[in-house]
C-alpha positions, -999 to +999 in steps of 0.1 A: -035-228+613+001-237+624+029-212+613+055-234+589+091-234+593+106-214+562+123-246+554+092-267+547+078-268+515+043-257+511+017-282+519+004-289+484-022-318+495-039-294+521-044-264+493-056-285+471-079-300+496-095-265+504-094-253+469-114-287+463-137-280+489-148-246+472-150-260+441-176-288+448-204-282+427-230-292+457-218-259+470-244-240+445-271-261+457-262-262+493-240-230+503-215-234+534-230-207+562-210-175+560-187-181+585-174-215+571-177-199+536-150-170+555-127-194+567-127-214+536-119-179+519-089-169+545-073-207+541-075-200+504-061-166+506-032-177+529-024-207+507-019-184+480+000-157+503+023-185+511+029-202+475+031-170+454+069-164+468+077-204+460+059-204+424+082-175+417+112-188+431+108-219+409+102-200+381+138-185+380+150-225+377+143-229+342+151-209+310+149-173+311+127-177+276+110-209+288+071-213+282+067-228+314+082-201+333+060-178+317+032-195+324+038-198+363+044-161+358+014-149+344-004-173+370+014-156+399+001-119+386-032-133+385-029-145+420-020-115+432-046-093+411-073-121+433-058-111+466-061-077+457-099-080+447-128-080+474-158-099+471-184-082+453-223-082+452-223-094+415-205-121+397-213-149+428-213-123+455-183-140+483-188-174+475-180-165+434-151-147+448-141-177+472-143-199+441-120-175+417-097-178+448-093-216+448-092-218+411-062-200+409-051-219+441-055-247+419-032-231+391-006-224+413-002-256+430-001-271+390+027-244+383+048-251+411+045-291+404+053-282+371+081-262+375+100-277+400+093-266+436+104-279+466+095-312+476 
């Protein structure tokens, strides 16, 4: 994956594509190979690490007591918790963990776009 310059906006379409792959209902019937799942999981984690500070910065723009701001910051907290978590043997194992990351990544993308992140 190419290093992104600090002035470049996040690649939201690529982030959404990664999330979409992980959330594809067909993955439950035909899970990816362990190496492919690990690559997708790491991509989702990397996207989240890029997007979290961007959403935080964008959340500073709306009025201090705005609902979109609070929602975006709550999502950031949830995303940080998911990044600290480790895939477990229960609750879907590594695929379940990757899908939880993908759902939070999608939400971060939504908040970034709704609260006027850089484009």
